[in-house]
C-alpha positions in Angstrom: -118.9 43.9 27.3 -115.1 45.2 28.1 -112.9 47.4 25.9 -109.5 45.6 24.9 -106.9 47.3 23.7 -105.0 45.1 21.1 -102.3 45.3 17.9 -103.0 43.3 14.4 -100.2 42.2 12.4 -101.4 42.1 8.9 -99.2 40.5 6.0 -100.5 41.0 2.2 -98.9 38.9 0.3 -101.7 39.2 -2.7 -101.6 43.2 -3.3 -104.7 42.9 -5.1 -106.6 42.6 -2.2 -106.0 45.6 -1.0 -109.2 47.4 -1.6 -111.1 44.8 0.1 -109.0 45.1 3.0 -109.0 48.7 3.2 -112.8 48.0 2.7 -112.8 45.9 6.1 -110.9 48.5 8.1 -113.3 51.5 7.3 -116.0 49.1 8.8 -113.8 48.9 12.1 -112.7 52.5 11.9 -114.1 53.9 15.0 -112.4 51.2 16.9 -108.9 52.2 15.0 -106.4 54.1 17.2 -103.7 54.1 14.2 -102.5 52.1 11.4 -98.9 52.0 10.0 -98.3 50.2 6.3 -94.9 49.4 5.1 -94.7 48.1 1.7 -91.4 45.6 1.4 -91.1 45.9 -2.6 -88.4 43.6 -2.4 -90.1 40.7 -1.0 -93.7 42.1 -2.9 -95.5 42.1 0.4 -97.0 44.7 2.5 -96.6 44.7 6.3 -99.7 46.5 8.4 -99.8 47.1 12.0 -103.1 48.0 13.2 -103.7 49.6 16.7 -107.2 48.8 18.0 -109.3 49.7 21.3 -112.7 47.9 21.4 -114.9 44.7 22.6 -112.6 41.4 22.2 -115.8 40.4 19.3 -115.4 43.5 17.2 -111.7 42.8 17.2 -111.6 38.9 17.0 -114.4 39.5 14.2 -111.8 42.1 12.4 -109.1 39.9 12.5 -111.1 36.9 11.1 -112.6 38.7 8.0 -108.9 40.1 7.5 -107.4 36.6 7.6 -110.1 35.0 5.4 -109.0 37.3 2.5 -107.1 35.0 0.3 -103.1 35.8 0.3 -103.8 37.9 3.9 -102.7 36.8 7.3 -103.7 38.3 10.7 -102.4 38.2 14.3 -103.7 39.5 17.1 -101.7 40.5 20.4 -104.0 41.8 23.2 -102.5 44.1 26.1 -102.7 43.2 29.2 -104.4 46.1 31.3 -105.7 45.9 34.3 -109.3 46.6 35.1 -110.2 50.1 36.7 
């Protein structure tokens, strides 16, 4: 299967899920290019961006597992790269 490049945007409204979220990200660490997290203390949430390069099914599975956590939302945007 062809690898895809994508960004996963995550909003964490339930800080108690941070441990489970980090565990899921660790499972897919071989595909993660980089990660940036911003705690937004005024609203009691965290905003996280994940840059990823991997098979589309792995990216989809990662986003699905993250989005299934209570109080956590995830959306994925794929790059429109031309095939080599």
